[in-house]
C-alpha positions as MATLAB code, in Angstrom:
seq = 'XXXXXXXXXXXXXXXXXXXXXXXXXXXXXXXXXXXXXXXXXXXXXXXXXXXXXXXXXXXXXXXXXXXXXXXXXXXXXXXXXXXXXXXXXXXXXXXXXXXXXXXXXXXXXXXXXXXXXXXXXXXXXXXXXXXXXXXXXXXXXXXXXXXXXXXXXXXXXXXXXXXXXXXXXXXXXXXXXXXXXXXXXXXXXXXXXXXXXXXXXXXXXXXXXXXXXXXXXXXXXXXXXXXXXXXXXXXXXXXXXXXXXXXXXXXXXXXXXXXXXXXXXXXXXXXXXXXXXXXXXXXXXXXXXXXXXXXXXXXXXXXXXXXXXXXXXXXXXXXXXXXXXXXXXXXXXXXXXXXXXXXXXXXXXXXXXXXXXXXXXXXXXXXXXXXXXXXXXXXXXXXXXXXXXXXXXXXXXXXXXXXXXXXXXXXXXXXXXXXXXXX';
ca = [
     155.232  124.570 -108.897;
     152.766  125.999 -106.465;
     150.933  122.288 -106.298;
     153.548  120.919 -105.061;
     152.902  120.101 -101.718;
     155.607  121.513  -99.729;
     155.271  124.946 -101.475;
     151.481  125.027 -100.191;
     152.416  124.216  -96.384;
     155.023  127.301  -96.759;
     152.344  129.336  -98.124;
     149.451  127.982  -95.717;
     152.359  128.434  -92.551;
     153.189  132.315  -93.561;
     149.355  132.751  -94.311;
     148.192  131.247  -90.552;
     151.102  133.075  -88.910;
     149.614  136.351  -90.226;
     146.172  135.546  -89.435;
     147.440  134.555  -85.605;
     149.569  137.977  -85.621;
     146.373  140.289  -86.870;
     143.944  137.921  -84.392;
     146.097  138.902  -81.069;
     145.737  143.132  -82.584;
     143.196  145.419  -82.283;
     141.272  145.990  -85.140;
     142.718  149.568  -86.588;
     142.424  150.542  -90.263;
     145.981  149.466  -90.662;
     145.116  145.954  -89.355;
     142.133  145.941  -91.834;
     143.984  146.751  -94.708;
     146.695  144.332  -93.705;
     144.248  141.676  -93.033;
     142.137  142.803  -96.111;
     145.287  142.411  -98.305;
     145.851  138.824  -97.158;
     142.552  137.666  -98.264;
     142.799  138.998 -101.710;
     146.283  137.597 -101.850;
     145.180  134.304 -101.184;
     142.521  134.487 -103.579;
     145.181  135.733 -106.549;
     146.811  132.156 -105.921;
     144.151  130.510 -106.192;
     143.626  132.237 -109.747;
     146.854  131.650 -110.800;
     146.446  127.959 -109.434;
     144.217  127.531 -111.745;
     145.438  129.624 -114.705;
     149.070  127.698 -114.813;
     146.693  124.629 -115.202;
     144.376  125.490 -117.624;
     141.213  124.884 -115.373;
     138.464  127.323 -116.283;
     135.933  125.731 -114.250;
     137.510  126.479 -111.026;
     138.501  129.828 -112.177;
     134.903  130.960 -112.853;
     134.431  129.634 -109.628;
     137.123  131.713 -107.375;
     136.356  134.747 -109.293;
     132.521  134.641 -108.135;
     133.504  133.521 -104.635;
     136.485  136.211 -105.023;
     133.281  139.388 -104.908;
     132.706  138.861 -101.559;
     136.100  139.177 -100.715;
     136.941  142.636 -101.930;
     134.218  144.167  -99.620;
     136.169  145.068  -96.679;
     138.239  147.289  -99.138;
     135.319  149.323  -99.484;
     135.778  150.069  -95.799;
     139.074  149.937  -95.258;
     140.289  151.795  -98.295;
     137.713  154.157  -99.468;
     136.166  154.602  -96.095;
     132.497  153.370  -97.033;
     129.585  151.725  -95.307;
     129.741  148.316  -97.031;
     125.876  148.061  -96.844;
     122.570  150.454  -96.734;
     122.160  148.304  -93.224;
     123.874  149.742  -90.422;
     121.910  149.194  -87.313;
     124.377  145.737  -86.255;
     127.805  147.326  -87.927;
     130.991  147.527  -85.393;
     134.491  147.643  -87.032;
     135.592  144.986  -84.698;
     132.927  142.685  -86.332;
     133.985  143.928  -89.472;
     137.733  142.454  -88.663;
     136.622  139.341  -87.101;
     134.579  138.748  -89.809;
     137.457  138.545  -92.541;
     139.437  136.493  -90.321;
     136.765  133.607  -90.356;
     136.603  134.252  -94.145;
     140.860  133.924  -94.617;
     140.631  130.868  -91.904;
     138.739  129.319  -94.485;
     140.592  130.031  -97.592;
     143.186  129.377  -95.792;
     142.169  125.738  -95.494;
     140.868  125.568  -98.757;
     143.886  126.950 -100.595;
     145.798  124.055  -98.494;
     143.126  121.026  -99.271;
     143.031  122.042 -102.832;
     144.720  120.069 -105.771;
     144.207  121.738 -108.792;
     144.533  119.329 -111.942;
     144.565  119.993 -115.708;
     140.834  119.173 -117.184;
     140.267  115.403 -118.240;
     138.218  114.621 -121.021;
     134.562  114.521 -121.090;
     132.786  111.617 -118.561;
     130.707  109.509 -120.425;
     127.478  108.018 -118.875;
     125.170  105.298 -119.201;
     121.794  106.204 -121.235;
     118.935  105.770 -118.993;
     115.393  106.900 -120.666;
     113.746  106.072 -117.719;
     115.655  108.374 -115.481;
     115.496  111.143 -118.309;
     111.576  111.723 -118.727;
     110.917  111.006 -114.416;
     113.800  114.414 -114.212;
     112.419  115.873 -117.290;
     108.444  115.536 -115.658;
     109.719  117.025 -112.335;
     111.788  119.982 -113.823;
     108.502  120.946 -115.487;
     106.407  120.134 -112.795;
     108.365  122.564 -110.822;
     109.193  125.105 -113.255;
     104.938  125.329 -113.235;
     103.680  124.844 -109.928;
     106.723  125.938 -107.382;
     105.969  129.788 -107.939;
     102.673  131.471 -109.210;
     100.882  135.080 -108.827;
     102.341  138.469 -109.992;
     106.282  138.808 -112.012;
     108.013  141.855 -110.973;
     106.539  143.139 -114.237;
     103.570  143.253 -112.739;
     104.457  144.520 -109.372;
     107.024  147.196 -110.282;
     109.676  146.141 -108.457;
     111.028  142.215 -106.393;
     109.122  141.348 -103.356;
     106.159  143.746 -103.392;
     103.877  141.884 -105.592;
     101.586  139.169 -104.668;
     103.054  135.905 -105.837;
     102.981  132.935 -103.477;
     105.792  130.122 -103.266;
     104.463  126.372 -103.303;
     107.963  124.871 -102.915;
     111.415  126.203 -103.338;
     111.892  126.554 -107.232;
     115.895  125.501 -107.337;
     114.818  121.811 -106.517;
     114.819  121.642 -110.662;
     118.566  122.342 -110.011;
     119.091  118.830 -108.989;
     117.103  116.819 -111.960;
     119.183  118.905 -114.400;
     122.311  117.227 -114.065;
     120.665  114.193 -113.485;
     118.453  114.597 -117.210;
     121.597  115.688 -118.921;
     123.634  112.441 -118.098;
     120.998  109.985 -118.725;
     119.924  111.820 -121.369;
     120.715  109.399 -124.958;
     120.355  111.932 -127.847;
     120.804  115.707 -129.207;
     117.294  115.764 -129.273;
     116.531  114.695 -125.412;
     119.320  117.271 -124.783;
     117.966  120.036 -126.859;
     114.640  119.347 -125.004;
     116.386  119.606 -121.874;
     118.334  123.178 -122.942;
     115.304  124.442 -123.707;
     113.045  123.628 -120.899;
     115.648  124.740 -118.634;
     115.992  128.136 -120.451;
     112.023  128.477 -119.832;
     112.791  127.315 -116.280;
     115.287  130.481 -115.454;
     113.556  132.761 -116.988;
     110.208  132.330 -115.486;
     112.489  132.178 -112.084;
     114.136  135.611 -113.214;
     110.118  136.941 -114.014;
     109.585  136.788 -110.402;
     112.703  138.689 -109.511;
     115.424  135.379 -109.158;
     118.883  135.482 -110.832;
     121.215  132.961 -108.775;
     119.197  130.173 -110.541;
     120.226  131.196 -114.032;
     124.034  131.122 -113.155;
     123.179  127.406 -111.561;
     121.574  126.109 -114.780;
     124.410  127.745 -116.301;
     127.426  125.950 -114.218;
     125.135  122.920 -114.365;
     125.911  122.445 -118.377;
     129.062  124.387 -118.446;
     130.704  121.885 -116.194;
     129.273  118.674 -117.677;
     129.420  119.978 -121.203;
     130.183  122.580 -122.390;
     134.134  123.107 -120.656;
     134.719  120.531 -123.189;
     133.927  122.301 -126.204;
     134.336  126.039 -125.797;
     137.784  127.586 -126.067;
     139.149  129.813 -123.200;
     138.135  133.226 -125.235;
     134.139  131.725 -126.065;
     134.296  131.107 -122.254;
     135.894  134.082 -120.689;
     133.072  136.093 -123.077;
     129.875  134.683 -122.335;
     130.965  134.490 -118.606;
     131.306  138.338 -119.138;
     127.901  138.355 -120.832;
     126.132  136.073 -118.274;
     128.050  138.740 -115.259;
     126.266  141.627 -117.058;
     122.874  140.126 -117.299;
     122.665  138.808 -113.498;
     123.928  142.647 -112.352;
     121.485  144.237 -114.701;
     118.755  142.277 -113.471;
     119.765  142.649 -110.143;
     119.046  146.744 -110.984;
     115.972  146.425 -113.048;
     114.461  144.321 -110.739;
     114.766  146.776 -107.785;
     112.425  149.524 -109.300;
     111.099  148.613 -113.283;
     109.374  151.749 -113.343;
     112.581  154.123 -112.557;
     115.307  151.689 -113.982;
     118.492  153.767 -114.524;
     122.238  152.718 -114.103;
     123.203  155.493 -111.746;
     126.125  156.075 -109.822;
     123.405  155.598 -106.754;
     122.479  151.649 -108.008;
     126.281  151.008 -108.812;
     127.219  151.941 -105.300;
     129.656  150.151 -103.212;
     127.164  149.256 -100.751;
     124.066  147.891 -102.767;
     125.031  145.145 -103.880;
     124.526  141.887 -103.139;
     127.719  141.345 -101.460;
     128.334  143.653  -99.441;
     124.629  142.674  -98.051;
     125.872  139.231  -97.750;
     129.221  140.705  -95.364;
     126.561  142.940  -93.442;
     124.521  139.597  -92.524;
     127.599  137.894  -91.273;
     128.590  140.612  -89.198;
     124.953  140.326  -88.118;
     125.264  136.919  -86.855;
     128.460  137.411  -84.961;
     126.860  140.544  -83.631;
     124.173  138.370  -81.875;
     127.058  136.315  -80.429;
     128.772  139.071  -79.335;
     125.739  141.434  -77.220;
     124.471  137.871  -75.723;
     121.400  137.377  -78.077;
     122.716  133.919  -79.456;
     124.590  132.287  -76.557;
     126.354  129.002  -76.572;
     123.174  126.637  -75.876;
     121.389  128.597  -78.691;
     124.544  128.156  -80.634;
     124.788  124.203  -80.291;
     120.804  123.817  -80.657;
     121.178  125.843  -84.290;
     123.850  123.342  -84.998;
     121.819  120.286  -84.115;
     119.013  122.025  -86.093;
     120.786  122.813  -89.040;
     121.705  119.046  -89.342;
     118.085  118.108  -88.431;
     116.233  120.370  -91.011;
     117.706  117.810  -94.131;
     114.637  115.638  -92.703;
     112.710  117.328  -90.806;
     110.336  119.765  -92.017;
     111.421  123.979  -91.291;
     107.924  124.399  -89.278;
     108.518  121.818  -86.876;
     112.108  123.219  -86.050;
     112.607  126.675  -84.083;
     113.960  130.028  -85.773;
     117.898  129.233  -85.002;
     117.173  126.120  -87.980;
     118.098  128.970  -89.943;
     120.701  132.027  -89.165;
     120.212  133.977  -91.884;
     116.439  134.554  -90.919;
     116.913  134.440  -87.626;
     115.365  137.462  -85.256;
     115.511  139.653  -88.915;
     111.899  141.519  -87.852;
     114.399  143.287  -85.518;
     117.747  143.479  -87.314;
     116.217  143.819  -90.726;
     119.117  142.635  -93.463;
     119.254  142.059  -96.985;
     119.378  138.310  -96.966;
     121.773  135.800  -96.661;
     125.452  135.730  -95.098;
     128.823  133.440  -95.526;
     129.037  130.097  -95.017;
     131.894  130.178  -93.282;
     130.977  132.571  -90.722;
     127.744  130.331  -90.275;
     129.368  127.658  -89.822;
     131.515  129.333  -86.979;
     128.632  130.358  -85.306;
     127.563  126.398  -84.904;
     130.886  124.824  -84.838;
     133.678  127.206  -83.951;
     137.325  127.237  -85.176;
     137.158  123.221  -86.021;
     134.130  123.820  -88.641;
     135.512  126.577  -90.429;
     138.545  124.374  -91.364;
     136.819  120.969  -91.938;
     134.463  123.537  -94.220;
     137.320  124.169  -96.276;
     138.890  121.086  -96.449;
     135.729  119.675  -97.325;
     135.127  121.953 -100.293;
     138.626  121.405 -101.219;
     138.258  118.042 -101.484;
     134.814  118.224 -103.944;
     137.006  120.655 -106.042;
     139.484  118.630 -106.631;
     137.129  115.471 -107.195;
     135.640  117.027 -110.137;
     138.603  116.726 -112.245;
     140.007  113.360 -110.839;
     136.499  111.455 -111.160;
     137.278  108.800 -114.339;
     133.285  107.677 -114.613;
     129.585  109.037 -113.600;
     129.250  108.232 -109.571;
     127.014  110.022 -106.876;
     130.048  111.340 -106.184;
     130.587  113.027 -109.170;
     126.605  114.340 -109.397;
     127.465  115.339 -106.081;
     130.251  117.669 -106.754;
     128.608  119.059 -110.064;
     126.165  120.246 -107.725;
     128.259  121.327 -104.858;
     130.034  123.466 -107.554;
     126.543  124.677 -109.550;
     125.186  125.872 -105.962;
     128.364  127.377 -105.150;
     126.599  130.748 -105.362;
     123.478  129.469 -103.046;
     125.489  127.931 -100.369;
     128.303  129.938  -99.954;
     126.805  133.175 -100.068;
     123.153  132.559  -98.275;
     123.100  129.365  -96.397;
     125.626  126.053  -95.907;
     122.377  123.892  -95.624;
     122.267  123.126  -99.484;
     125.672  121.331  -99.223;
     123.784  118.810  -97.538;
     120.576  118.986  -98.117;
     119.612  119.915 -102.177;
     123.265  118.330 -103.282;
     122.799  115.257 -101.630;
     119.211  114.685 -102.353;
     120.403  114.903 -105.625;
     123.147  112.342 -105.522;
     120.690  109.973 -104.450;
     118.025  110.031 -106.843;
     120.789  109.487 -109.290;
     121.351  106.421 -107.252;
     118.108  105.710 -107.391;
     117.039  106.252 -110.761;
     120.113  104.203 -111.603;
     119.061  101.416 -109.381;
     115.265  101.486 -111.151;
     116.594  100.854 -114.396;
     118.935   98.345 -113.692;
     116.256   96.296 -112.041;
     113.083   97.326 -114.043;
     115.796   96.172 -117.413;
     116.609   92.873 -115.406;
     112.672   91.921 -114.802;
     112.218   92.230 -118.663;
     115.183   90.531 -119.725;
     114.090   87.413 -117.228;
     110.139   87.753 -118.713;
     111.694   87.441 -122.240;
     113.517   84.577 -121.345;
     110.347   82.955 -119.491;
     108.562   83.185 -122.608;
];
């Protein structure tokens, strides 16, 4: 029933009315509580829609994304600061950040079509594509980052480690290697190398890549063979591992599961929320004027093909003025999109993500668009909570590489056939 077009329009209209009324009101604690409950409400409805359709893939994604929606609860209901960083915090900006996130979810709710999982999509084997993809995964694993691990430095970002290129570039080759594989041995080798990549990434303090690698394999394979209980259990274990590693990497010499470490204002979601407030603070206080925002919008797109070193600091708003206004890192994609493209951009982002999330179950054959959708889902921890450039950059490059490697394999086979007939 919740997938009925008219029901979705009615629910969306109710949420929009709430948002419009609250947008014209003062950012009081009462209004903040109403806004927070509304945001939680749309998240819960997304959960229910996924459960009713038995779509565990989207349910897991929305559970992860919802961890950022509960951050306002800390302030409005528990009277806690949302982050250790307070330099740019203003109650009105917390209220505004939550409004933008709510608008994104309203758009996503309307344009998403949750469907029941279909049968596994079978792809044509491509040994050339498999070995090329595997080669790049190995190269990235070995050479992307080198130096002291957190085991020797004692804490994340405190050692002398040098990153030559982003380790997460390996993520776009992993689904390619999987769909191109033709035997169980090839897939076993891929699993082992991917595990080595994830372990190395974690030894240098990272943890997001572990989730991303797992999501790739889950979407492409495990969701078709795991039971609901097994899926829930493994995701819970994965969540505990990621959370524990986040605590461990802070200071491995003094690691303990203390209440301070588990404090509401010390987790990643809180820092991401604060980073979003920080960006709106720059707008509010004239450090990001309209010309800066237009330039940021242009450089955001340009950074897909232009090296970051040739662009201004506005090309990445998550690091803009970081020296003067420290931040834990990241930021919510809807807020960055709002900063560059205003309200229409937030609505279009919800529309776009809704269509991509819907396509993953609607697809009937392997294609570049399907690979792009898989990467968007796997990269959700990165584009949603750090910076949305990966929606166009890494995910799009992965889809293009799929097409290029398939085309290369096709033309090589045609060439071999012509030589065979010629002889």
